[in-house]
C-alpha positions as a Markdown table, in Angstrom:
| # | Residue | x | y | z |
|---|---|---|---|---|
| 1 | Unk | -18.7 | -20.4 | 11.8 |
| 2 | Unk | -22.0 | -20.8 | 9.9 |
| 3 | Unk | -23.2 | -17.1 | 9.3 |
| 4 | Unk | -27.0 | -18.1 | 10.0 |
| 5 | Unk | -26.0 | -19.7 | 13.4 |
| 6 | Unk | -24.0 | -16.6 | 14.4 |
| 7 | Unk | -26.9 | -14.3 | 13.3 |
| 8 | Unk | -29.1 | -16.1 | 15.6 |
| 9 | Unk | -26.6 | -15.2 | 18.5 |
| 10 | Unk | -26.3 | -11.6 | 17.7 |
| 11 | Unk | -28.8 | -9.0 | 16.3 |
| 12 | Unk | -26.4 | -7.5 | 13.8 |
| 13 | Unk | -26.3 | -7.5 | 10.0 |
| 14 | Unk | -23.2 | -9.7 | 9.7 |
| 15 | Unk | -23.9 | -10.2 | 5.9 |
| 16 | Unk | -23.8 | -7.0 | 4.0 |
| 17 | Unk | -27.1 | -5.6 | 3.0 |
| 18 | Unk | -26.1 | -2.0 | 2.2 |
| 19 | Unk | -25.7 | -1.5 | -1.6 |
| 20 | Unk | -25.2 | 2.3 | -1.4 |
| 21 | Unk | -25.4 | 4.9 | -4.2 |
| 22 | Unk | -21.9 | 4.8 | -5.3 |
| 23 | Unk | -20.5 | 7.4 | -7.8 |
| 24 | Unk | -17.4 | 9.1 | -9.2 |
| 25 | Unk | -17.0 | 12.6 | -7.6 |
| 26 | Unk | -14.5 | 15.1 | -8.7 |
| 27 | Unk | -12.2 | 16.6 | -5.8 |
| 28 | Unk | -12.4 | 20.1 | -7.6 |
| 29 | Unk | -15.7 | 20.9 | -9.1 |
| 30 | Unk | -17.6 | 18.4 | -7.0 |
| 31 | Unk | -19.5 | 17.0 | -10.0 |
| 32 | Unk | -20.5 | 13.4 | -9.9 |
| 33 | Unk | -20.7 | 10.7 | -12.6 |
| 34 | Unk | -22.2 | 7.2 | -12.9 |
| 35 | Unk | -19.8 | 4.4 | -11.7 |
| 36 | Unk | -20.5 | 2.2 | -14.8 |
| 37 | Unk | -18.3 | 4.6 | -16.9 |
| 38 | Unk | -14.5 | 3.9 | -16.9 |
| 39 | Unk | -13.3 | 7.3 | -15.7 |
| 40 | Unk | -10.0 | 8.2 | -14.1 |
| 41 | Unk | -10.4 | 12.1 | -14.1 |
| 42 | Unk | -13.3 | 14.5 | -14.3 |
| 43 | Unk | -14.8 | 14.9 | -17.7 |
| 44 | Unk | -15.7 | 18.5 | -16.9 |
| 45 | Unk | -12.6 | 19.9 | -15.3 |
| 46 | Unk | -9.9 | 17.2 | -15.6 |
| 47 | Unk | -9.2 | 17.0 | -11.8 |
| 48 | Unk | -8.8 | 13.6 | -9.9 |
| 49 | Unk | -11.9 | 11.6 | -8.9 |
| 50 | Unk | -12.8 | 9.8 | -5.7 |
| 51 | Unk | -15.4 | 7.2 | -5.0 |
| 52 | Unk | -18.3 | 8.3 | -2.9 |
| 53 | Unk | -21.4 | 6.6 | -1.5 |
| 54 | Unk | -24.1 | 9.1 | -1.5 |
| 55 | Unk | -26.0 | 6.9 | 0.8 |
| 56 | Unk | -23.3 | 6.7 | 3.4 |
| 57 | Unk | -25.4 | 8.2 | 6.1 |
| 58 | Unk | -27.6 | 5.1 | 6.0 |
| 59 | Unk | -24.7 | 3.3 | 7.7 |
| 60 | Unk | -25.2 | 5.5 | 10.8 |
| 61 | Unk | -28.2 | 3.5 | 11.7 |
| 62 | Unk | -25.7 | 1.3 | 13.5 |
| 63 | Unk | -23.6 | 2.8 | 16.3 |
| 64 | Unk | -19.8 | 2.8 | 16.1 |
| 65 | Unk | -19.8 | 0.1 | 18.8 |
| 66 | Unk | -22.2 | -2.1 | 16.7 |
| 67 | Unk | -20.0 | -1.7 | 13.6 |
| 68 | Unk | -16.9 | -2.7 | 15.6 |
| 69 | Unk | -18.8 | -5.9 | 16.5 |
| 70 | Unk | -19.9 | -6.6 | 13.0 |
| 71 | Unk | -16.4 | -6.3 | 11.6 |
| 72 | Unk | -15.0 | -8.4 | 14.5 |
| 73 | Unk | -17.5 | -11.2 | 14.2 |
| 74 | Unk | -17.4 | -11.2 | 10.4 |
| 75 | Unk | -13.7 | -12.5 | 10.8 |
| 76 | Unk | -15.2 | -15.9 | 12.2 |
| 77 | Unk | -17.6 | -16.3 | 9.2 |
| 78 | Unk | -16.6 | -18.7 | 6.3 |
| 79 | Unk | -18.5 | -16.6 | 3.5 |
| 80 | Unk | -17.0 | -16.3 | -0.1 |
| 81 | Unk | -16.3 | -12.6 | -0.7 |
| 82 | Unk | -15.9 | -11.6 | 2.8 |
| 83 | Unk | -12.4 | -13.3 | 3.5 |
| 84 | Unk | -10.3 | -10.5 | 2.3 |
| 85 | Unk | -10.5 | -6.7 | 2.2 |
| 86 | Unk | -14.3 | -7.0 | 1.5 |
| 87 | Unk | -14.8 | -7.9 | 5.1 |
| 88 | Unk | -15.3 | -4.1 | 5.2 |
| 89 | Unk | -17.6 | -4.3 | 2.0 |
| 90 | Unk | -19.8 | -1.4 | 3.1 |
| 91 | Unk | -16.7 | 1.0 | 3.2 |
| 92 | Unk | -15.1 | -0.2 | -0.1 |
| 93 | Unk | -17.5 | -0.9 | -2.9 |
| 94 | Unk | -20.9 | -1.6 | -1.3 |
| 95 | Unk | -22.6 | -2.1 | -4.7 |
| 96 | Unk | -20.4 | -5.0 | -5.8 |
| 97 | Unk | -22.0 | -8.5 | -5.4 |
| 98 | Unk | -20.1 | -10.9 | -3.2 |
| 99 | Unk | -20.1 | -13.3 | -6.2 |
| 100 | Unk | -18.2 | -10.7 | -8.2 |
| 101 | Unk | -15.4 | -10.3 | -5.5 |
| 102 | Unk | -12.0 | -11.6 | -6.6 |
| 103 | Unk | -10.2 | -12.9 | -3.5 |
| 104 | Unk | -6.6 | -14.3 | -3.9 |
| 105 | Unk | -5.6 | -14.1 | -0.2 |
| 106 | Unk | -5.0 | -10.4 | 0.2 |
| 107 | Unk | -5.6 | -8.4 | 3.4 |
| 108 | Unk | -5.4 | -9.2 | 7.1 |
| 109 | Unk | -1.7 | -9.0 | 7.2 |
| 110 | Unk | 0.2 | -9.3 | 10.4 |
| 111 | Unk | 1.2 | -6.4 | 12.7 |
| 112 | Unk | 4.6 | -7.4 | 14.2 |
| 113 | Unk | 5.9 | -5.8 | 17.3 |
| 114 | Unk | 9.6 | -4.7 | 17.2 |
| 115 | Unk | 11.9 | -6.5 | 19.6 |
| 116 | Unk | 13.5 | -4.6 | 22.4 |
| 117 | Unk | 16.8 | -4.2 | 20.5 |
| 118 | Unk | 15.3 | -2.8 | 17.4 |
| 119 | Unk | 12.9 | -0.4 | 19.4 |
| 120 | Unk | 16.0 | 0.9 | 21.3 |
| 121 | Unk | 17.8 | 1.5 | 18.1 |
| 122 | Unk | 15.0 | 3.5 | 16.7 |
| 123 | Unk | 14.1 | 5.2 | 19.9 |
| 124 | Unk | 10.6 | 4.0 | 20.6 |
| 125 | Unk | 8.5 | 0.8 | 20.7 |
| 126 | Unk | 6.7 | 0.3 | 17.4 |
| 127 | Unk | 4.9 | -2.2 | 15.2 |
| 128 | Unk | 5.5 | -3.3 | 11.7 |
| 129 | Unk | 2.4 | -3.9 | 9.5 |
| 130 | Unk | 3.8 | -6.4 | 7.0 |
| 131 | Unk | 2.0 | -6.0 | 3.7 |
| 132 | Unk | 4.7 | -8.0 | 1.9 |
| 133 | Unk | 2.7 | -11.0 | 3.0 |
| 134 | Unk | 0.0 | -10.2 | 0.4 |
| 135 | Unk | -0.4 | -12.6 | -2.6 |
| 136 | Unk | 1.9 | -10.8 | -5.0 |
| 137 | Unk | 4.1 | -9.7 | -1.9 |
| 138 | Unk | 3.0 | -6.0 | -1.8 |
| 139 | Unk | 0.2 | -3.6 | -0.6 |
| 140 | Unk | -0.9 | -3.1 | -4.1 |
| 141 | Unk | -3.0 | -6.2 | -3.9 |
| 142 | Unk | -5.5 | -4.3 | -1.7 |
| 143 | Unk | -6.3 | -1.9 | -4.5 |
| 144 | Unk | -6.1 | -4.4 | -7.2 |
| 145 | Unk | -8.7 | -6.6 | -5.3 |
| 146 | Unk | -11.2 | -3.8 | -5.3 |
| 147 | Unk | -10.4 | -2.6 | -8.9 |
| 148 | Unk | -10.6 | -6.1 | -10.4 |
| 149 | Unk | -13.7 | -7.0 | -8.5 |
| 150 | Unk | -15.3 | -4.0 | -9.9 |
| 151 | Unk | -14.0 | -5.0 | -13.4 |
| 152 | Unk | -15.3 | -8.5 | -12.8 |
| 153 | Unk | -18.6 | -6.9 | -12.2 |
| 154 | Unk | -18.4 | -4.6 | -15.1 |
| 155 | Unk | -17.7 | -7.4 | -17.5 |
| 156 | Unk | -20.7 | -9.4 | -16.2 |
| 157 | Unk | -23.1 | -6.6 | -16.4 |
| 158 | Unk | -21.8 | -4.8 | -19.6 |
| 159 | Unk | -20.4 | -7.7 | -21.5 |
| 160 | Unk | -17.8 | -5.7 | -23.4 |
| 161 | Unk | -16.2 | -7.4 | -26.4 |
| 162 | Unk | -12.8 | -7.1 | -24.8 |
| 163 | Unk | -10.9 | -5.0 | -22.4 |
| 164 | Unk | -7.2 | -4.1 | -21.8 |
| 165 | Unk | -6.0 | -3.5 | -18.3 |
| 166 | Unk | -2.9 | -1.3 | -18.2 |
| 167 | Unk | -0.6 | 0.4 | -15.6 |
| 168 | Unk | 2.7 | 2.1 | -15.3 |
| 169 | Unk | 5.0 | 0.7 | -12.5 |
| 170 | Unk | 8.2 | 0.6 | -10.7 |
| 171 | Unk | 7.5 | -3.1 | -9.9 |
| 172 | Unk | 4.9 | -3.9 | -7.4 |
| 173 | Unk | 1.8 | -2.4 | -9.3 |
| 174 | Unk | 2.7 | -4.4 | -12.4 |
| 175 | Unk | 3.0 | -7.6 | -10.3 |
| 176 | Unk | -0.3 | -7.1 | -8.5 |
| 177 | Unk | -2.1 | -5.9 | -11.8 |
| 178 | Unk | -0.8 | -8.8 | -13.8 |
| 179 | Unk | -1.7 | -11.3 | -11.1 |
| 180 | Unk | -5.3 | -10.2 | -10.5 |
| 181 | Unk | -6.0 | -9.8 | -14.2 |
| 182 | Unk | -4.7 | -13.3 | -14.8 |
| 183 | Unk | -7.6 | -14.6 | -12.7 |
| 184 | Unk | -10.3 | -13.3 | -15.1 |
| 185 | Unk | -11.2 | -15.0 | -18.4 |
| 186 | Unk | -8.4 | -14.5 | -20.9 |
| 187 | Unk | -10.9 | -13.7 | -23.7 |
| 188 | Unk | -12.4 | -10.9 | -21.6 |
| 189 | Unk | -9.4 | -8.9 | -20.5 |
| 190 | Unk | -5.7 | -8.5 | -21.5 |
| 191 | Unk | -2.9 | -7.3 | -19.3 |
| 192 | Unk | -0.2 | -4.8 | -20.3 |
| 193 | Unk | 2.4 | -3.1 | -18.0 |
| 194 | Unk | 4.9 | -0.3 | -18.7 |
| 195 | Unk | 8.1 | -0.3 | -16.7 |
| 196 | Unk | 11.2 | 2.0 | -16.6 |
| 197 | Unk | 14.0 | 0.1 | -18.3 |
| 198 | Unk | 16.6 | -1.0 | -15.9 |
| 199 | Unk | 14.7 | 0.6 | -12.9 |
| 200 | Unk | 13.0 | -2.6 | -11.8 |
| 201 | Unk | 14.5 | -5.5 | -9.9 |
| 202 | Unk | 14.8 | -8.8 | -11.6 |
| 203 | Unk | 12.4 | -10.3 | -9.0 |
| 204 | Unk | 9.8 | -7.8 | -9.6 |
| 205 | Unk | 10.2 | -8.0 | -13.3 |
| 206 | Unk | 9.6 | -11.9 | -13.1 |
| 207 | Unk | 6.3 | -11.4 | -11.6 |
| 208 | Unk | 4.2 | -9.8 | -14.4 |
| 209 | Unk | 6.0 | -11.9 | -16.9 |
| 210 | Unk | 5.0 | -15.0 | -14.9 |
| 211 | Unk | 1.5 | -13.9 | -14.9 |
| 212 | Unk | 1.4 | -13.7 | -18.7 |
| 213 | Unk | 1.3 | -9.9 | -19.1 |
| 214 | Unk | 2.6 | -8.1 | -22.0 |
| 215 | Unk | 5.6 | -6.1 | -20.5 |
| 216 | Unk | 6.8 | -3.0 | -22.2 |
| 217 | Unk | 10.1 | -1.4 | -21.0 |
| 218 | Unk | 10.6 | 2.3 | -21.9 |
| 219 | Unk | 13.6 | 4.6 | -21.1 |
| 220 | Unk | 13.4 | 6.9 | -18.2 |
| 221 | Unk | 11.7 | 6.7 | -14.8 |
| 222 | Unk | 8.2 | 5.9 | -13.5 |
| 223 | Unk | 7.0 | 9.6 | -14.3 |
| 224 | Unk | 7.8 | 8.9 | -18.0 |
| 225 | Unk | 5.9 | 5.6 | -18.0 |
| 226 | Unk | 2.9 | 7.3 | -16.2 |
| 227 | Unk | 2.6 | 10.0 | -18.9 |
| 228 | Unk | 2.3 | 7.4 | -21.7 |
| 229 | Unk | -0.4 | 5.3 | -19.7 |
| 230 | Unk | -2.3 | 8.5 | -18.8 |
| 231 | Unk | -2.4 | 9.4 | -22.6 |
| 232 | Unk | -3.7 | 6.0 | -23.4 |
| 233 | Unk | -6.3 | 6.2 | -20.7 |
| 234 | Unk | -7.5 | 9.5 | -21.9 |
| 235 | Unk | -7.7 | 8.6 | -25.5 |
| 236 | Unk | -8.3 | 4.8 | -25.7 |
| 237 | Unk | -10.6 | 2.3 | -24.2 |
| 238 | Unk | -8.5 | 0.8 | -21.4 |
| 239 | Unk | -8.9 | 0.0 | -17.7 |
| 240 | Unk | -6.2 | 2.1 | -15.8 |
| 241 | Unk | -4.8 | 0.2 | -12.9 |
| 242 | Unk | -2.6 | 2.9 | -11.4 |
| 243 | Unk | -3.7 | 4.7 | -8.2 |
| 244 | Unk | -5.1 | 7.5 | -10.4 |
| 245 | Unk | -8.1 | 5.2 | -10.7 |
| 246 | Unk | -10.1 | 5.8 | -7.6 |
| 247 | Unk | -11.3 | 2.2 | -7.5 |
| 248 | Unk | -7.8 | 1.3 | -6.5 |
| 249 | Unk | -8.0 | 3.7 | -3.6 |
| 250 | Unk | -11.1 | 2.1 | -2.4 |
| 251 | Unk | -9.4 | -1.3 | -1.6 |
| 252 | Unk | -6.2 | 0.4 | -0.2 |
| 253 | Unk | -8.5 | 1.9 | 2.5 |
| 254 | Unk | -8.5 | -1.5 | 4.0 |
| 255 | Unk | -5.1 | -0.9 | 5.4 |
| 256 | Unk | -6.6 | 1.6 | 7.7 |
| 257 | Unk | -9.5 | -0.5 | 8.6 |
| 258 | Unk | -7.2 | -3.4 | 9.6 |
| 259 | Unk | -4.8 | -1.2 | 11.6 |
| 260 | Unk | -7.6 | 0.1 | 13.6 |
| 261 | Unk | -9.0 | -3.3 | 14.2 |
| 262 | Unk | -5.6 | -4.7 | 15.2 |
| 263 | Unk | -5.3 | -1.8 | 17.6 |
| 264 | Unk | -8.8 | -2.8 | 19.1 |
| 265 | Unk | -10.2 | 0.5 | 17.5 |
| 266 | Unk | -8.1 | 2.8 | 19.7 |
| 267 | Unk | -6.3 | 5.2 | 17.3 |
| 268 | Unk | -6.3 | 8.5 | 19.2 |
| 269 | Unk | -2.6 | 8.1 | 20.3 |
| 270 | Unk | -1.6 | 6.3 | 17.2 |
| 271 | Unk | 0.9 | 7.4 | 14.5 |
| 272 | Unk | 0.9 | 5.5 | 11.2 |
| 273 | Unk | 4.1 | 5.8 | 9.4 |
| 274 | Unk | 3.8 | 5.5 | 5.5 |
| 275 | Unk | 6.3 | 5.7 | 2.7 |
| 276 | Unk | 5.1 | 8.1 | 0.0 |
| 277 | Unk | 5.6 | 7.4 | -3.7 |
| 278 | Unk | 2.7 | 8.3 | -6.0 |
| 279 | Unk | 0.7 | 9.4 | -2.8 |
| 280 | Unk | -2.1 | 6.9 | -3.6 |
| 281 | Unk | -1.4 | 4.8 | -0.5 |
| 282 | Unk | -1.2 | 7.6 | 2.0 |
| 283 | Unk | -4.4 | 9.1 | 0.5 |
| 284 | Unk | -6.3 | 5.8 | 0.9 |
| 285 | Unk | -5.1 | 5.4 | 4.4 |
| 286 | Unk | -6.3 | 8.8 | 5.4 |
| 287 | Unk | -9.6 | 8.3 | 3.7 |
| 288 | Unk | -10.1 | 5.0 | 5.5 |
| 289 | Unk | -9.5 | 6.5 | 8.9 |
| 290 | Unk | -12.0 | 9.4 | 8.0 |
| 291 | Unk | -14.7 | 6.7 | 7.2 |
| 292 | Unk | -14.2 | 5.0 | 10.5 |
| 293 | Unk | -14.4 | 8.4 | 12.4 |
| 294 | Unk | -17.6 | 9.4 | 10.5 |
| 295 | Unk | -19.3 | 6.3 | 11.7 |
| 296 | Unk | -18.1 | 6.6 | 15.3 |
| 297 | Unk | -16.0 | 3.4 | 14.8 |
| 298 | Unk | -13.0 | 5.2 | 16.1 |
| 299 | Unk | -13.1 | 8.3 | 18.4 |
| 300 | Unk | -10.2 | 10.2 | 16.9 |
| 301 | Unk | -8.0 | 10.1 | 13.7 |
| 302 | Unk | -4.6 | 8.8 | 14.1 |
| 303 | Unk | -1.4 | 10.9 | 13.2 |
| 304 | Unk | 0.1 | 10.2 | 9.7 |
| 305 | Unk | 3.7 | 10.5 | 9.3 |
| 306 | Unk | 4.8 | 10.4 | 5.6 |
| 307 | Unk | 8.4 | 9.5 | 4.6 |
| 308 | Unk | 10.2 | 10.0 | 1.4 |
| 309 | Unk | 13.8 | 9.7 | 0.1 |
| 310 | Unk | 15.6 | 12.9 | -0.3 |
| 311 | Unk | 16.0 | 11.9 | -3.9 |
| 312 | Unk | 12.1 | 12.1 | -4.6 |
| 313 | Unk | 10.8 | 14.3 | -1.8 |
| 314 | Unk | 8.2 | 16.8 | -3.2 |
| 315 | Unk | 5.6 | 16.0 | -0.4 |
| 316 | Unk | 8.2 | 16.5 | 2.4 |
| 317 | Unk | 9.2 | 19.9 | 0.7 |
| 318 | Unk | 5.7 | 20.9 | 0.5 |
| 319 | Unk | 5.0 | 20.2 | 4.2 |
| 320 | Unk | 8.0 | 22.1 | 5.2 |
| 321 | Unk | 7.6 | 25.1 | 3.1 |
| 322 | Unk | 3.8 | 25.1 | 2.1 |
| 323 | Unk | 4.8 | 25.3 | -1.6 |
| 324 | Unk | 4.4 | 22.2 | -3.9 |
| 325 | Unk | 6.7 | 21.7 | -6.8 |
| 326 | Unk | 7.6 | 18.5 | -8.8 |
| 327 | Unk | 11.2 | 17.5 | -8.4 |
| 328 | Unk | 13.5 | 15.6 | -10.7 |
| 329 | Unk | 14.2 | 12.3 | -9.3 |
| 330 | Unk | 17.7 | 10.6 | -9.0 |
| 331 | Unk | 18.0 | 6.9 | -8.5 |
| 332 | Unk | 16.8 | 5.6 | -5.1 |
| 333 | Unk | 17.1 | 2.1 | -3.4 |
| 334 | Unk | 13.4 | 2.8 | -2.5 |
| 335 | Unk | 12.5 | 2.3 | -6.1 |
| 336 | Unk | 8.6 | 2.2 | -5.6 |
| 337 | Unk | 8.8 | 5.7 | -4.0 |
| 338 | Unk | 11.1 | 7.2 | -6.7 |
| 339 | Unk | 8.4 | 9.5 | -8.0 |
| 340 | Unk | 9.0 | 13.3 | -8.4 |
| 341 | Unk | 5.3 | 14.3 | -9.2 |
| 342 | Unk | 3.0 | 12.1 | -7.3 |
| 343 | Unk | -0.3 | 11.7 | -9.1 |
| 344 | Unk | -2.5 | 11.8 | -6.0 |
| 345 | Unk | -0.8 | 14.8 | -4.4 |
| 346 | Unk | -4.0 | 17.0 | -4.9 |
| 347 | Unk | -5.9 | 14.5 | -2.8 |
| 348 | Unk | -3.2 | 14.5 | 0.0 |
| 349 | Unk | -3.2 | 18.4 | 0.1 |
| 350 | Unk | -7.0 | 18.4 | 0.4 |
| 351 | Unk | -7.2 | 15.7 | 3.1 |
| 352 | Unk | -4.6 | 17.4 | 5.2 |
| 353 | Unk | -6.3 | 20.7 | 4.9 |
| 354 | Unk | -9.7 | 19.3 | 5.8 |
| 355 | Unk | -9.0 | 16.5 | 8.3 |
| 356 | Unk | -5.3 | 16.2 | 9.2 |
| 357 | Unk | -4.0 | 19.7 | 9.5 |
| 358 | Unk | -2.5 | 19.1 | 12.9 |
| 359 | Unk | -2.0 | 15.2 | 12.4 |
| 360 | Unk | 0.1 | 15.0 | 9.2 |
| 361 | Unk | 4.0 | 15.3 | 9.0 |
| 362 | Unk | 6.4 | 14.3 | 6.4 |
| 363 | Unk | 10.2 | 13.8 | 6.5 |
| 364 | Unk | 12.8 | 13.0 | 4.0 |
| 365 | Unk | 15.8 | 10.8 | 4.6 |
| 366 | Unk | 19.0 | 9.6 | 3.0 |
| 367 | Unk | 19.6 | 6.4 | 0.9 |
| 368 | Unk | 22.1 | 5.4 | 3.5 |
| 369 | Unk | 19.5 | 5.5 | 6.2 |
| 370 | Unk | 17.0 | 3.5 | 4.0 |
| 371 | Unk | 19.4 | 0.7 | 3.4 |
| 372 | Unk | 20.9 | 0.5 | 6.9 |
| 373 | Unk | 17.4 | 0.4 | 8.4 |
| 374 | Unk | 16.1 | -2.3 | 6.1 |
| 375 | Unk | 19.1 | -4.6 | 7.0 |
| 376 | Unk | 18.8 | -3.7 | 10.7 |
| 377 | Unk | 15.2 | -4.4 | 10.8 |
| 378 | Unk | 15.5 | -7.7 | 9.1 |
| 379 | Unk | 18.4 | -8.5 | 11.4 |
| 380 | Unk | 15.9 | -8.3 | 14.2 |
| 381 | Unk | 13.2 | -10.6 | 13.0 |
| 382 | Unk | 11.4 | -8.6 | 10.1 |
| 383 | Unk | 11.1 | -9.1 | 6.4 |
| 384 | Unk | 10.8 | -5.5 | 5.2 |
| 385 | Unk | 11.6 | -4.1 | 1.8 |
| 386 | Unk | 13.6 | -0.8 | 1.1 |
| 387 | Unk | 10.4 | 1.1 | 1.4 |
| 388 | Unk | 9.7 | -0.6 | 4.9 |
| 389 | Unk | 13.2 | 0.3 | 5.8 |
| 390 | Unk | 12.3 | 3.8 | 4.7 |
| 391 | Unk | 9.3 | 4.0 | 6.9 |
| 392 | Unk | 11.3 | 2.8 | 10.0 |
| 393 | Unk | 14.2 | 5.1 | 9.2 |
| 394 | Unk | 11.7 | 7.9 | 8.8 |
| 395 | Unk | 10.2 | 7.3 | 12.3 |
| 396 | Unk | 13.9 | 7.2 | 13.7 |
| 397 | Unk | 14.6 | 10.6 | 12.0 |
| 398 | Unk | 11.3 | 12.1 | 13.0 |
| 399 | Unk | 11.9 | 11.2 | 16.7 |
| 400 | Unk | 15.6 | 12.7 | 16.5 |
| 401 | Unk | 14.2 | 15.9 | 15.0 |
| 402 | Unk | 11.3 | 16.4 | 17.4 |
| 403 | Unk | 8.7 | 15.8 | 14.6 |
| 404 | Unk | 7.0 | 13.2 | 16.7 |
| 405 | Unk | 7.3 | 13.1 | 20.4 |
| 406 | Unk | 7.7 | 9.3 | 21.1 |
| 407 | Unk | 4.4 | 9.0 | 22.9 |
| 408 | Unk | 1.6 | 6.6 | 21.9 |
| 409 | Unk | 1.6 | 3.7 | 19.5 |
| 410 | Unk | 3.6 | 3.7 | 16.3 |
| 411 | Unk | 2.7 | 1.6 | 13.2 |
| 412 | Unk | 5.1 | 1.4 | 10.2 |
| 413 | Unk | 3.9 | 0.4 | 6.9 |
| 414 | Unk | 6.2 | -2.1 | 5.3 |
| 415 | Unk | 4.7 | -2.1 | 1.7 |
| 416 | Unk | 6.6 | -4.9 | 0.1 |
| 417 | Unk | 8.5 | -8.2 | 0.8 |
| 418 | Unk | 12.2 | -8.3 | 1.4 |
| 419 | Unk | 12.9 | -10.7 | -1.4 |
| 420 | Unk | 11.7 | -8.4 | -4.0 |
| 421 | Unk | 14.8 | -6.2 | -3.1 |
| 422 | Unk | 17.3 | -9.0 | -2.5 |
| 423 | Unk | 19.6 | -7.5 | -5.1 |
| 424 | Unk | 20.1 | -4.4 | -3.0 |
| 425 | Unk | 21.0 | -6.5 | 0.1 |
| 426 | Unk | 23.4 | -8.6 | -2.1 |
| 427 | Unk | 25.0 | -5.4 | -3.5 |
| 428 | Unk | 25.3 | -3.9 | 0.1 |
| 429 | Unk | 27.0 | -7.1 | 1.4 |
| 430 | Unk | 29.3 | -7.2 | -1.5 |
| 431 | Unk | 30.1 | -3.6 | -1.4 |
| 432 | Unk | 28.9 | -3.3 | -5.1 |
| 433 | Unk | 26.1 | -1.0 | -5.0 |
| 434 | Unk | 26.2 | 1.5 | -7.8 |
| 435 | Unk | 27.9 | 4.7 | -6.8 |
| 436 | Unk | 24.8 | 6.7 | -7.8 |
| 437 | Unk | 23.1 | 5.6 | -4.6 |
| 438 | Unk | 25.8 | 7.0 | -2.4 |
| 439 | Unk | 25.5 | 4.1 | 0.0 |
| 440 | Unk | 28.6 | 2.9 | 1.9 |
| 441 | Unk | 28.5 | -0.6 | 3.5 |
| 442 | Unk | 28.9 | -0.8 | 7.2 |
| 443 | Unk | 30.9 | -3.8 | 8.4 |
| 444 | Unk | 28.6 | -4.6 | 11.2 |
| 445 | Unk | 25.8 | -5.0 | 8.7 |
| 446 | Unk | 27.5 | -7.0 | 6.2 |
| 447 | Unk | 26.9 | -10.7 | 6.1 |
| 448 | Unk | 28.4 | -13.4 | 3.8 |
| 449 | Unk | 28.4 | -17.1 | 3.6 |
| 450 | Unk | 31.5 | -18.9 | 5.0 |
| 451 | Unk | 33.0 | -21.7 | 2.8 |
| 452 | Unk | 34.3 | -24.6 | 5.0 |
| 453 | Unk | 35.2 | -28.2 | 4.4 |
| 454 | Unk | 32.3 | -30.6 | 5.1 |
| 455 | Unk | 33.8 | -31.9 | 8.3 |
| 456 | Unk | 31.9 | -31.5 | 11.6 |
| 457 | Unk | 34.9 | -30.9 | 13.7 |
| 458 | Unk | 36.3 | -28.2 | 11.5 |
| 459 | Unk | 32.8 | -26.5 | 11.6 |
| 460 | Unk | 32.8 | -26.8 | 15.4 |
| 461 | Unk | 36.2 | -25.2 | 15.6 |
| 462 | Unk | 35.1 | -22.4 | 13.4 |
| 463 | Unk | 31.9 | -21.9 | 15.7 |
| 464 | Unk | 34.0 | -22.1 | 18.8 |
| 465 | Unk | 32.0 | -24.9 | 20.2 |
| 466 | Unk | 33.0 | -26.7 | 23.2 |
| 467 | Unk | 33.0 | -30.6 | 23.5 |
| 468 | Unk | 30.8 | -32.2 | 26.0 |
């Protein structure tokens, strides 16, 4: 609908007017810094940064009900820049011009209800928020849309000679970073990704290569890649695209905004189940819900249930004991979550302490549970990845252990697309998954093609069809 026509129908600011006073703010010493600097940690104390709008309270001139109407009505507008995550522009990066927004089709992913058989298997009705339906087939596109839109603005305003965008990755971050960077002028920015050699699926490796990035494979796991990238970000002029960059977190908050909108802004009895890897996503989701509550858009914060593999579970151990220690990871089918020292853990602990003390839990589950649940969910109409299987299996385990009570609404975050992890499914069906995963193929979940002669009657006989 034409925005001017709709604006005449309602007395609401459907086009964003709030530009805010957006700055970096240290989560430890609380010092703030200009946003036009490329910062990833506090220059004064070295702690993590978050993005804050020091004029956030100006948004409170509208009631929560009015903001709900604004965001609902904006979905009917055909306005460049408001089609994706920047529908919620005031809560993401209000100072960015809509003309600088890079939109590649991200956001507004479907929330699909589990059928009765799958719900019975898990133990409760639930919904799957399928973020594998983003452009690069993972939730990482949300954060890249905000970070690259900022970079697009930064290039236009500051006109640097050249920039290099870089990230460490287990697959999805590299795919998203390379895709979004490839949209910008090639003479303005170059794309580099570091991957742990042999720990990324062929499908995921093909994505940054296809987008033209320089792909560097190094021995070890994600944590080893991240150490290198952090050193480069601290000592060289590069644009870091891992979740340590708070500009990434801004965009990933949109997951919370969309879940609330899809639940008709009723979140008091909701539990959002999130697989935890580097902890950037769960941080963004919690911050997003806090923004909505501060504006009265939602009445209560939802519960957050974090899920980790037992092979990379420092957050689950912290929640159980109160003591945080990095862990040494061993190979997991949930490759994106195979991180033993999450960069964003300090943010998680702070948000839990300040806002989610009685609304955050975290469980750890086995590799067998992850693989079995991925296959089971997809057998019932979904396209979840191993991390999506991890989230659903975590919900099942939390119900069985009494961590959650089975009441209210449950939303499982499936972070990526099934096809990115087709190799694990193939290995499960063939009984050839590496022994290091400790996964045993269950016959009832194995599916293989059947070779028959190309004769209709023989195929009918195999299918036990009856003649008319």
